[in-house]
C-alpha positions as CSV (number, residue, x, y, z in Angstrom):
1,M,120.5,123.6,120.0
2,T,118.9,120.3,119.0
3,Q,117.7,117.9,121.6
4,Q,118.1,114.1,121.5
5,V,117.2,111.5,124.0
6,P,118.4,108.2,122.5
7,S,116.9,105.1,123.8
8,V,120.0,103.3,122.6
9,S,123.4,104.3,121.2
10,V,125.3,101.5,119.6
11,N,129.0,101.9,118.8
12,Y,131.0,99.9,116.3
13,A,134.7,99.2,115.6
14,A,134.6,100.4,112.0
15,N,137.3,97.8,111.0
16,G,136.5,97.9,107.3
17,S,135.9,94.2,106.9
18,S,132.3,94.4,105.5
19,T,133.4,96.7,102.7
20,K,136.5,94.8,101.5
21,S,136.2,92.5,98.4
22,N,137.7,89.1,97.8
23,E,139.4,88.0,94.6
24,L,135.9,87.3,93.0
25,G,134.8,90.9,93.8
26,M,132.6,89.8,96.7
27,R,132.2,91.6,100.0
28,E,132.0,89.7,103.2
29,M,128.2,89.3,103.2
30,Q,128.1,88.3,99.5
31,E,130.9,85.7,100.0
32,G,128.9,84.1,102.9
33,A,125.7,84.0,100.8
34,Y,127.6,82.6,97.8
35,E,128.9,79.7,99.9
36,K,125.2,78.5,100.2
37,R,124.6,78.8,96.4
38,G,123.9,75.1,96.1
39,E,120.8,75.2,98.3
40,Q,117.4,74.8,96.5
41,Y,115.7,77.1,98.9
42,L,117.8,79.9,100.4
43,L,116.6,82.7,102.7
44,I,119.1,85.6,102.9
45,K,118.5,87.9,105.9
46,S,120.8,91.0,105.6
47,P,120.4,94.7,106.4
48,P,119.7,97.4,103.8
49,A,122.9,98.5,101.9
50,S,124.7,95.2,102.7
51,G,124.9,94.2,99.0
52,K,122.0,91.7,98.7
53,S,121.3,92.5,95.0
54,R,124.8,91.7,94.0
55,A,124.9,88.6,96.2
56,L,121.9,87.4,94.2
57,M,123.6,88.1,90.9
58,F,126.6,85.8,91.9
59,I,124.2,83.0,93.1
60,A,121.9,83.3,90.1
61,L,124.8,83.1,87.6
62,D,126.1,80.0,89.3
63,K,122.7,78.3,89.2
64,L,122.3,79.1,85.5
65,H,125.8,78.1,84.5
66,N,126.7,75.3,86.9
67,Q,123.4,73.9,88.4
68,G,121.4,73.3,85.3
69,L,118.6,75.8,85.8
70,R,117.0,77.2,82.6
71,Q,116.2,80.8,83.6
72,A,116.3,83.3,86.6
73,I,113.3,85.5,87.4
74,V,114.0,88.3,89.8
75,V,110.9,89.7,91.6
76,V,110.9,93.1,93.3
77,P,108.2,94.9,95.1
78,E,108.2,98.1,93.0
79,K,109.5,99.3,89.7
80,S,112.1,101.7,91.2
81,I,113.9,98.7,92.9
82,G,114.3,97.0,89.5
83,S,117.3,99.4,88.9
84,S,119.2,97.4,91.6
85,F,119.4,94.6,89.1
86,N,120.7,96.6,86.1
87,D,123.7,95.2,84.1
88,E,126.8,94.8,86.2
89,P,130.3,94.0,84.8
90,L,131.2,91.5,87.5
91,S,134.2,90.1,85.6
92,K,135.8,93.5,85.9
93,Y,136.1,92.8,89.7
94,G,137.2,89.2,89.4
95,F,134.0,87.1,88.9
96,W,133.8,84.6,86.0
97,A,130.7,86.1,84.3
98,D,128.8,89.4,83.9
99,W,125.3,90.1,85.0
100,T,123.4,91.1,81.8
101,V,119.6,91.8,81.5
102,Q,118.3,92.5,78.0
103,P,116.3,95.7,78.1
104,R,113.1,94.0,76.9
105,W,113.3,91.6,79.9
106,N,113.7,94.3,82.6
107,L,109.9,94.8,82.9
108,C,110.4,97.4,85.6
109,N,111.5,99.7,82.8
110,A,109.1,98.5,80.1
111,P,106.1,100.6,79.1
112,G,102.5,99.3,79.4
113,G,100.5,98.0,82.3
114,D,100.7,94.6,84.0
115,D,98.6,93.0,81.3
116,G,101.3,93.7,78.6
117,K,104.0,92.7,81.1
118,V,102.3,89.4,81.9
119,G,102.4,88.6,78.2
120,A,106.1,89.5,78.2
121,V,106.7,87.0,81.0
122,G,105.1,84.3,78.8
123,K,107.4,85.2,75.9
124,F,110.4,85.1,78.2
125,L,109.5,81.6,79.5
126,A,109.4,80.4,75.9
127,S,112.7,82.0,74.9
128,D,116.3,80.9,75.4
129,D,117.2,84.1,77.3
130,K,118.3,83.8,80.8
131,I,117.3,86.7,83.1
132,L,114.0,88.6,83.7
133,V,113.3,91.3,86.3
134,C,109.7,92.1,87.2
135,T,107.5,93.4,90.0
136,H,105.7,91.2,92.6
137,A,102.4,92.2,91.0
138,T,103.5,91.1,87.5
139,F,104.8,87.8,88.8
140,R,101.5,87.2,90.7
141,F,99.5,87.8,87.5
142,A,101.9,85.6,85.5
143,V,101.5,82.7,87.9
144,D,97.7,83.1,87.7
145,K,97.8,83.1,83.9
146,F,100.4,80.4,83.1
147,G,100.2,78.2,86.3
148,I,103.1,77.2,88.5
149,E,104.2,74.4,86.2
150,A,105.4,77.0,83.7
151,F,108.1,78.0,86.1
152,D,109.7,74.5,86.6
153,D,113.5,74.3,86.5
154,R,113.9,78.0,87.1
155,L,115.3,80.2,89.8
156,I,112.7,82.5,91.4
157,A,114.4,85.2,93.4
158,V,112.2,87.4,95.6
159,D,113.6,90.7,96.8
160,E,112.1,92.4,99.9
161,F,110.7,89.1,101.0
162,H,108.9,90.6,104.0
163,H,106.1,91.7,101.6
164,V,105.1,88.0,101.5
165,S,102.8,86.5,104.1
166,A,101.6,83.1,105.1
167,N,98.1,84.6,105.3
168,P,95.9,82.9,102.6
169,D,94.8,86.3,101.5
170,N,98.4,87.1,100.4
171,K,98.5,86.1,96.8
172,L,102.3,86.1,96.5
173,G,102.6,84.0,99.6
174,T,100.1,81.5,98.3
175,H,101.9,81.2,94.9
176,L,105.3,80.7,96.7
177,G,103.7,78.0,98.9
178,A,102.5,76.2,95.8
179,L,105.9,76.4,94.1
180,V,107.5,75.0,97.2
181,A,104.9,72.2,97.4
182,R,105.6,71.3,93.7
183,D,109.3,71.3,94.4
184,K,110.5,72.0,90.8
185,V,112.0,75.4,91.3
186,H,114.9,77.0,93.2
187,L,113.9,79.9,95.4
188,V,116.2,82.6,96.8
189,A,114.4,85.0,99.2
190,M,116.1,88.2,100.4
191,T,115.0,90.6,103.1
192,G,116.5,93.3,105.4
193,S,113.7,92.7,107.9
194,Y,112.3,89.2,108.2
195,F,109.2,90.4,110.1
196,R,106.0,92.1,109.2
197,G,104.4,95.1,110.9
198,D,101.1,93.1,111.2
199,A,102.9,90.3,113.1
200,E,101.8,87.8,110.4
201,A,104.3,85.0,109.7
202,V,106.1,85.4,106.4
203,L,106.1,81.7,105.6
204,S,104.3,78.8,107.1
205,P,106.5,76.8,109.6
206,E,106.4,73.7,107.2
207,D,107.6,75.8,104.2
208,E,110.1,77.8,106.3
209,A,111.7,74.5,107.5
210,K,112.7,73.7,103.9
211,F,114.8,76.9,103.6
212,D,118.5,77.1,104.5
213,T,119.1,80.5,106.1
214,F,122.1,82.8,105.7
215,T,122.0,85.7,108.2
216,Y,124.3,88.7,108.1
217,T,123.5,90.9,111.0
218,Y,123.4,94.7,111.4
219,Y,126.2,94.4,113.9
220,Q,128.5,92.6,111.4
221,Q,127.7,95.1,108.7
222,L,128.2,98.2,110.8
223,N,131.2,96.8,112.6
224,G,132.8,96.2,109.3
225,Y,132.2,99.7,107.9
226,K,135.2,102.0,107.3
227,Y,133.8,105.3,108.6
228,L,130.4,105.0,110.4
229,K,131.1,104.2,114.1
230,T,127.9,105.1,116.0
231,L,124.2,104.8,115.5
232,D,121.6,106.4,117.8
233,I,118.0,105.3,117.9
234,G,115.6,107.5,119.8
235,Y,112.2,109.0,120.2
236,F,111.3,112.6,121.1
237,F,107.9,113.7,122.3
238,Y,106.2,117.0,121.3
239,S,103.0,118.8,122.1
240,G,101.0,121.1,119.8
241,S,102.0,121.0,116.1
242,Y,105.1,119.0,115.2
243,A,106.2,121.8,112.8
244,D,106.7,124.1,115.8
245,D,109.0,121.7,117.5
246,I,110.9,120.4,114.4
247,L,114.1,122.4,115.0
248,K,114.5,120.9,118.4
249,V,115.5,117.6,116.7
250,L,116.3,118.7,113.2
251,D,119.9,119.9,113.0
252,P,120.4,121.8,109.7
253,T,124.1,120.9,109.6
254,E,123.3,117.2,109.4
255,K,122.3,115.5,106.1
256,T,118.7,114.6,106.9
257,I,115.8,112.7,105.4
258,L,112.6,114.0,107.0
259,H,109.5,111.9,106.6
260,I,106.4,114.0,107.4
261,P,103.2,112.2,108.6
262,N,100.6,110.7,106.4
263,V,97.7,113.1,105.9
264,N,95.3,110.6,107.5
265,S,97.4,110.3,110.7
266,R,96.8,112.0,114.0
267,E,100.1,114.0,113.7
268,S,99.2,115.5,110.3
269,T,97.7,119.1,110.1
270,K,95.9,117.7,107.0
271,D,97.7,120.2,104.8
272,K,101.0,118.6,103.8
273,H,102.1,121.5,101.5
274,R,101.7,124.0,104.4
275,E,103.7,121.7,106.7
276,V,106.6,121.7,104.2
277,E,106.4,125.5,103.8
278,H,106.4,125.8,107.7
279,I,109.5,123.6,107.9
280,I,111.4,125.5,105.2
281,D,110.4,128.8,106.9
282,A,111.7,127.6,110.2
283,L,115.1,126.7,108.6
284,G,115.7,130.2,107.1
285,D,114.9,132.5,104.3
286,W,113.7,131.0,101.0
287,Q,115.9,132.0,98.1
288,G,113.9,130.3,95.3
289,A,114.3,126.9,93.5
290,D,117.4,125.7,91.6
291,P,116.4,125.7,87.9
292,I,118.4,122.5,87.2
293,T,117.6,120.2,90.2
294,G,114.3,121.8,91.4
295,F,115.8,121.8,95.0
296,Q,114.5,124.6,97.3
297,L,117.3,127.0,98.3
298,V,117.1,128.3,101.9
299,K,119.6,130.7,103.6
300,T,120.1,129.9,107.3
301,P,120.8,132.5,110.0
302,D,124.5,131.6,109.8
303,E,124.5,132.5,106.0
304,R,124.7,128.9,104.8
305,V,122.4,128.0,101.8
306,L,120.6,124.7,102.3
307,R,119.6,122.6,99.2
308,I,116.2,121.0,100.1
309,A,114.6,118.3,98.0
310,D,110.8,118.5,98.3
311,L,109.3,115.1,97.4
312,V,105.9,116.0,98.9
313,D,105.0,118.3,96.1
314,D,102.2,116.6,94.0
315,E,102.9,118.6,90.8
316,P,104.4,115.9,88.5
317,S,106.8,118.1,86.6
318,K,108.3,119.5,89.8
319,R,108.5,116.2,91.7
320,D,109.9,114.3,88.7
321,K,112.7,116.9,88.3
322,V,113.6,116.6,92.0
323,S,113.4,112.8,91.8
324,A,115.7,112.7,88.7
325,A,118.2,115.0,90.4
326,L,118.3,112.7,93.5
327,K,118.9,109.7,91.2
328,D,121.7,111.4,89.2
329,S,124.5,108.9,89.3
330,T,127.1,111.5,88.6
331,Q,126.3,113.2,92.0
332,K,126.3,110.0,94.1
333,N,129.6,110.8,95.7
334,N,129.0,114.6,96.0
335,R,128.2,115.3,99.6
336,D,127.1,118.9,98.8
337,H,124.5,117.9,96.2
338,V,121.6,118.0,98.6
339,D,121.3,118.8,102.4
340,I,117.7,117.8,103.4
341,I,115.1,115.6,101.7
342,I,111.5,116.1,102.8
343,A,109.3,113.1,101.9
344,L,106.0,111.5,102.7
345,G,105.7,108.1,101.1
346,M,109.0,108.1,99.1
347,A,112.7,107.8,100.0
348,K,112.3,104.6,102.0
349,E,112.7,101.1,100.6
350,G,115.6,100.9,98.2
351,F,116.4,104.6,98.3
352,D,120.2,105.1,98.3
353,W,121.7,108.4,99.6
354,I,125.0,107.4,101.3
355,W,125.4,110.8,103.0
356,C,122.3,110.7,105.1
357,E,123.2,111.2,108.8
358,H,119.8,111.6,110.3
359,A,116.5,109.8,109.4
360,L,113.9,111.9,111.2
361,T,110.3,110.5,111.1
362,V,107.2,112.3,112.4
363,G,104.5,110.0,113.9
364,Y,104.6,106.3,114.3
365,R,104.9,104.5,110.9
366,A,102.6,101.8,109.6
367,S,104.9,98.9,110.5
368,L,108.1,97.9,112.1
369,T,109.3,96.9,108.6
370,E,108.9,100.5,107.4
371,I,110.9,101.7,110.4
372,V,113.7,99.3,109.6
373,Q,113.7,100.5,106.0
374,I,113.8,104.1,107.0
375,I,116.7,103.5,109.5
376,G,118.5,101.8,106.6
377,R,118.6,105.1,104.8
378,A,121.0,106.4,107.4
379,T,123.2,103.3,107.8
380,R,125.2,103.7,104.6
381,D,129.0,104.1,105.0
382,A,130.5,107.3,103.6
383,E,133.8,109.2,104.0
384,G,133.7,111.6,107.0
385,K,130.4,110.2,108.3
386,T,131.2,108.8,111.7
387,R,127.7,109.1,113.4
388,A,124.1,108.5,112.2
389,R,120.8,108.6,114.0
390,F,117.1,107.8,113.7
391,T,114.6,109.9,115.6
392,N,110.9,109.2,115.8
393,L,109.1,112.4,116.7
394,I,105.8,111.4,118.5
395,A,102.9,113.5,119.6
396,E,102.5,113.4,123.4
397,P,99.0,112.2,124.5
398,D,97.0,115.3,125.4
399,A,94.6,114.8,128.3
400,A,92.1,117.2,126.8
401,A,92.0,115.5,123.4
402,E,89.5,112.8,122.4
403,A,92.2,110.7,120.7
404,V,94.1,109.8,123.9
405,T,93.8,106.0,123.3
406,E,95.1,106.4,119.7
407,A,98.0,108.5,121.0
408,V,98.8,105.8,123.7
409,N,98.8,103.2,121.0
410,D,101.3,105.2,118.9
411,T,103.5,105.6,121.9
412,L,103.5,101.9,122.7
413,K,104.2,101.0,119.1
414,A,107.2,103.4,119.0
415,I,108.6,101.9,122.1
416,A,108.1,98.4,120.6
417,A,109.9,99.5,117.5
418,S,112.8,101.0,119.6
419,L,113.1,97.8,121.7
420,L,113.2,95.7,118.5
421,M,115.8,97.9,116.8
422,E,118.1,97.7,119.9
423,Q,117.9,93.9,119.5
424,V,118.5,94.0,115.8
425,L,121.6,96.3,116.2
426,A,123.2,94.3,119.0
427,P,125.8,91.5,118.5
428,R,124.4,88.0,118.1
429,F,124.0,85.9,121.3
430,N,125.0,82.3,121.6
431,F,123.8,80.9,124.9
432,T,125.1,77.6,126.5
433,P,124.2,76.0,129.8
434,K,126.9,76.2,132.5
435,T,128.0,72.7,133.4
436,V,131.0,71.0,134.9
437,K,132.2,70.3,131.3
438,S,131.9,74.0,130.2
439,G,135.1,75.6,128.9
440,P,136.3,78.6,126.9
441,V,135.4,78.7,123.2
442,E,138.3,79.5,120.8
443,G,138.2,83.0,119.3
444,F,136.2,84.5,122.2
445,D,137.7,87.1,124.6
446,Y,136.5,86.6,128.2
447,G,137.7,90.0,129.5
448,E,140.1,90.8,132.2
449,G,141.2,87.6,134.0
450,G,140.1,85.4,131.2
451,Y,137.8,82.4,131.5
452,D,136.7,81.4,135.1
453,P,135.7,77.7,135.4
454,N,133.9,78.5,138.7
455,K,131.3,80.9,137.4
456,E,129.2,81.8,134.3
457,N,131.3,83.5,131.7
458,V,130.7,86.0,128.9
459,G,132.9,85.8,125.9
460,F,132.9,88.2,122.9
461,S,134.4,87.7,119.4
462,E,135.3,90.9,117.7
463,A,135.7,89.1,114.4
464,S,132.3,87.6,114.2
465,G,130.4,90.1,116.4
466,Q,129.0,87.4,118.6
467,F,128.6,86.8,122.4
468,Q,129.1,83.4,123.9
469,I,127.3,83.5,127.3
470,E,127.0,80.7,129.9
471,I,123.7,80.6,131.8
472,K,123.0,78.2,134.7
473,G,119.8,76.1,134.3
474,L,119.4,77.0,130.6
475,V,117.5,74.4,128.5
476,E,119.3,73.5,125.3
477,P,117.3,73.0,122.1
478,K,117.3,69.4,121.0
479,S,115.7,69.3,117.5
480,K,117.4,70.7,114.4
481,E,114.5,73.2,113.9
482,A,114.7,74.4,117.5
483,K,118.5,74.9,117.2
484,R,117.9,76.8,113.9
485,I,115.4,79.1,115.6
486,C,117.8,79.8,118.6
487,Q,120.6,80.6,116.2
488,E,118.7,82.5,113.4
489,D,115.3,83.6,114.5
490,L,115.3,84.9,118.0
491,N,114.7,88.4,116.7
492,E,111.5,87.2,115.0
493,V,110.3,85.7,118.4
494,I,111.2,89.0,120.2
495,T,109.3,90.9,117.5
496,A,106.1,89.0,118.1
497,F,106.6,89.5,121.9
498,V,107.1,93.3,121.8
499,Q,104.3,93.7,119.2
500,D,101.9,92.0,121.6
501,K,99.9,94.9,123.0
502,T,98.9,93.4,126.3
503,T,102.5,92.4,126.9
504,I,103.9,95.9,126.4
505,E,101.0,97.6,128.3
506,R,101.5,95.5,131.3
507,G,105.3,95.6,131.1
508,L,105.3,99.4,131.1
509,F,102.4,100.3,133.3
510,D,101.1,97.5,135.6
511,E,102.5,98.2,139.0
512,E,101.5,94.8,140.3
513,L,103.2,92.9,137.5
514,V,105.3,89.9,138.3
515,P,108.0,89.9,135.5
516,E,107.6,86.1,135.1
517,E,104.1,86.6,133.9
518,L,105.6,88.2,130.8
519,T,108.9,86.3,130.5
520,Q,107.4,82.9,131.2
521,V,103.7,82.9,130.5
522,R,103.3,85.5,127.7
523,M,106.5,84.6,125.9
524,G,105.8,80.9,126.4
525,K,102.4,81.4,124.8
526,I,103.9,83.3,121.8
527,V,106.5,80.6,121.2
528,G,103.9,77.9,121.5
529,A,101.6,79.6,118.9
530,R,104.5,80.4,116.6
531,F,106.2,77.0,116.7
532,P,103.4,74.4,117.4
533,E,105.5,71.7,115.8
534,L,108.2,71.8,118.5
535,D,107.8,69.7,121.6
536,A,107.4,71.3,125.1
537,E,111.1,71.1,125.9
538,D,112.2,72.7,122.7
539,Q,109.5,75.4,123.1
540,E,110.9,76.1,126.5
541,A,114.5,76.3,125.1
542,V,113.4,78.9,122.5
543,R,111.5,80.9,125.1
544,Q,114.5,81.0,127.4
545,H,116.9,82.0,124.6
546,A,114.6,84.8,123.4
547,V,114.0,86.2,126.9
548,A,117.8,86.0,127.7
549,A,118.6,87.9,124.5
550,L,116.0,90.6,125.1
551,N,116.8,91.1,128.8
552,L,120.5,91.0,128.5
553,T,120.3,93.7,125.8
554,Q,118.0,95.8,128.1
555,K,120.3,95.4,131.1
556,A,123.3,96.3,128.9
557,K,121.5,99.4,127.7
558,E,120.7,100.5,131.2
559,I,124.4,100.2,132.2
560,A,125.5,101.9,129.0
561,L,123.1,104.8,129.6
562,S,124.1,105.2,133.2
563,N,127.8,105.4,132.0
564,R,127.1,107.9,129.2
565,D,129.3,110.6,130.7
566,D,132.1,108.2,131.4
567,T,133.8,108.0,128.0
568,E,136.4,105.6,129.3
569,T,133.8,103.0,130.2
570,T,131.7,103.4,127.1
571,G,134.5,103.8,124.6
572,N,133.6,101.8,121.4
573,T,131.9,98.9,123.2
574,A,129.1,100.3,125.4
575,L,126.7,97.4,124.8
576,I,129.4,94.8,125.1
577,D,130.7,96.3,128.3
578,G,127.2,96.5,129.6
579,V,126.5,92.8,129.2
580,R,129.8,91.9,130.8
581,K,129.2,94.3,133.7
582,F,125.8,92.8,134.4
583,A,127.2,89.3,134.3
584,M,129.9,90.2,136.7
585,D,127.6,92.1,139.1
586,V,125.3,89.2,139.8
587,R,126.2,86.3,142.0
588,E,125.0,83.7,139.4
589,L,123.9,84.3,135.9
590,D,121.0,81.8,135.8
591,I,117.8,81.6,133.8
592,D,115.6,82.2,136.9
593,L,117.3,85.6,137.4
594,I,116.9,86.5,133.8
595,D,113.2,85.6,133.9
596,R,112.8,88.0,136.9
597,I,113.8,91.1,134.9
598,N,111.0,93.1,133.3
599,P,112.1,93.7,129.7
600,F,110.3,97.0,129.6
601,G,111.8,98.6,132.7
602,E,114.4,100.6,130.9
603,A,111.9,101.7,128.2
604,Y,109.7,103.1,131.0
605,S,112.6,104.9,132.6
606,I,113.3,106.7,129.2
607,L,109.6,107.4,128.8
608,A,109.5,109.1,132.2
609,K,112.5,111.2,131.3
610,T,111.2,112.4,128.0
611,M,107.4,112.8,128.6
612,S,105.7,115.4,130.7
613,E,104.4,114.1,134.0
614,E,100.9,114.9,133.0
615,S,101.1,113.0,129.7
616,L,102.7,110.0,131.4
617,L,99.9,109.9,134.0
618,Q,97.4,110.1,131.2
619,V,98.9,107.1,129.5
620,Q,99.0,105.2,132.8
621,A,95.3,106.0,133.4
622,V,94.2,104.7,129.9
623,I,96.0,101.4,130.4
624,S,95.1,101.0,134.1
625,A,91.4,101.2,133.0
626,K,91.8,97.9,131.2
627,K,92.9,95.7,134.2
628,V,93.8,92.3,132.9
629,Q,91.9,89.4,134.4
630,L,93.3,85.9,134.5
631,S,92.1,83.9,131.5
632,P,91.7,80.1,131.5
633,D,94.6,79.8,129.1
634,E,96.9,81.8,131.4
635,A,95.7,79.8,134.4
636,R,96.7,76.6,132.6
637,D,100.1,78.1,131.7
638,L,100.6,79.0,135.4
639,A,99.5,75.5,136.5
640,K,102.1,74.0,134.2
641,R,104.8,76.2,135.8
642,A,103.4,75.1,139.2
643,V,104.0,71.4,138.3
644,K,107.6,72.2,137.3
645,F,107.9,74.2,140.6
646,K,106.7,71.1,142.5
647,Q,109.2,68.8,140.7
648,E,112.0,71.1,141.7
649,R,110.9,72.0,145.3
650,G,108.9,68.9,146.3
651,R,105.8,71.1,147.1
652,L,103.2,73.1,145.3
653,P,103.4,76.9,145.2
654,S,101.8,78.6,148.2
655,I,99.2,81.3,147.7
656,T,100.5,83.1,150.9
657,S,104.1,83.1,149.7
658,P,106.0,86.4,149.9
659,D,107.5,85.5,146.5
660,P,105.1,87.2,144.0
661,W,105.8,84.6,141.2
662,E,105.2,81.7,143.5
663,K,101.9,83.4,144.7
664,K,100.9,83.9,141.0
665,M,101.4,80.3,140.1
666,A,99.3,79.3,143.1
667,E,96.6,81.6,141.9
668,G,96.6,79.8,138.6
669,V,96.2,76.4,140.3
670,A,93.4,77.8,142.5
671,Y,91.7,79.3,139.4
672,L,91.7,76.0,137.6
673,A,90.5,74.1,140.7
674,R,87.6,76.6,140.9
675,M,86.7,76.1,137.2
676,K,86.7,72.3,137.6
677,L,84.5,72.6,140.7
678,E,82.0,74.9,138.9
679,A,81.9,72.5,135.9
680,A,81.3,69.5,138.2
681,N,78.4,71.4,140.0
682,G,76.9,72.2,136.6
């Protein structure tokens, strides 16, 4: 019997809308992106498997035929992804042109190293041909060799855009910044996860402001699938060797991609081949390898024969045979072709196996981006596949081991990733202040009894997968950029927040924490650092919107988990019902109330259920040993909040107040006064 402790389970309507095509052969996401085809700089944020590659084909063909651009250059992170841009007979499905790449200009398939390919880019630029596909590396070298001027009047389309960074050391980011500054190209950037694992910004704020954004959410995609209705995201803790516990979470009846840990990680036994043998042995009796596919054949105790693809084997002839069998297009719709794929560095970005029901990953991965990519392997729609799940198998911190701190870090990162994914998978939030002029928005369902003008309302649109939530005291964004951030980029703000180590440590394990220290001070600092160009009021609006989105998702999850056994309540709308129930249960849904919720409370509750008490105490001890002292910056932030408090209440916060947040603000004022006095006294 396998065990699973999901940190969230999101259910979808499966109404089929995202897989239906219009008269031009475009799915819902592609149609939305195509409507923005006239933009010079376009950023497409859309999940794995939503059809970004084909969306780009439609846009690029329009730019070449109708917008006067000379050529289109498609840039992908690695050669294998180049196949996503192979020839497509788009006219067969209703479009007015086909996507055709001459074999010599798909440099992902061309022989020779980057030097030869860079020369080929030069020949392409001088030719009358229209479309070239190359890797990020080839493009970087080509810009170095020919200069940015050589790319004038062309479309540059960058796939998997999260590989770019505003950091000056990131060559691709530097080149794209220079192309934007010259303003002679069109740029289409595409990504399934517009955040990086290292918390670096993808683009500088000035460059990002020039892009028009098209966002298609996970919720829209999954809600519009035909078959897949439920996605579980969870983590499971083990002690000892992970291979001994693997069958507690690996169900041999589910189509699974298992990513074993990197050999340099703490979870690895340092012998990856032995680990694979151990897993195969745990599943059943080895029957040999299939001579055609190279898949390992394993008979289970119930007499089933599993077909296991081993992508960990380093022997080129064996691994190439297995790889080729997995890519065999004639088997794409054959559910029985393979049962389990065991991989280490492969089968992530761009890997397409529609039947995958379980993405099982051992050890915390290098970045949140990688986790999103791995989850994307399981979120394909396929006939008969109604449920999918992602499980992160993590080593429990061992009090006797020297690497306790490293283990604690891995645990915190896994929780951060889980919190972020819950956010990414939820419907989109539109927040509005509750005023006397507030009223119902067309297309939104306000639940039983409908819209109530005397209280804060929560509306939901099944068609668009969006919430419309009224909040008392909410600051509205004023500038165009602040409005864009609140509509498009809240998840990026939340990503920076949950990746902030001090924030998550204190949120989970500081018993003396006042939630406002996180929701107001820490989040305020993150928003200020990320969007320095916004004025103080717009920064506060972004902060409030981000905190509201994060905390409403967490409260909804708490309610959904508590109702897990009540199938009538959860139905197909657990998260939606949870948000509604929270809004109904409180007297007033105001921003002060939302700021008073600790966003990490439910994550701690799940941690306590899944970890042994000894390990949990060990984690607590490691973090408690690093007691956070008030810094001058935090004191200044608290003093600013104290000024606002005085404007609202007519008095300064009191250090003897029974309200812990008022007391904390007073401590900030006292700290600054002490600093000034010490400075004056020399």
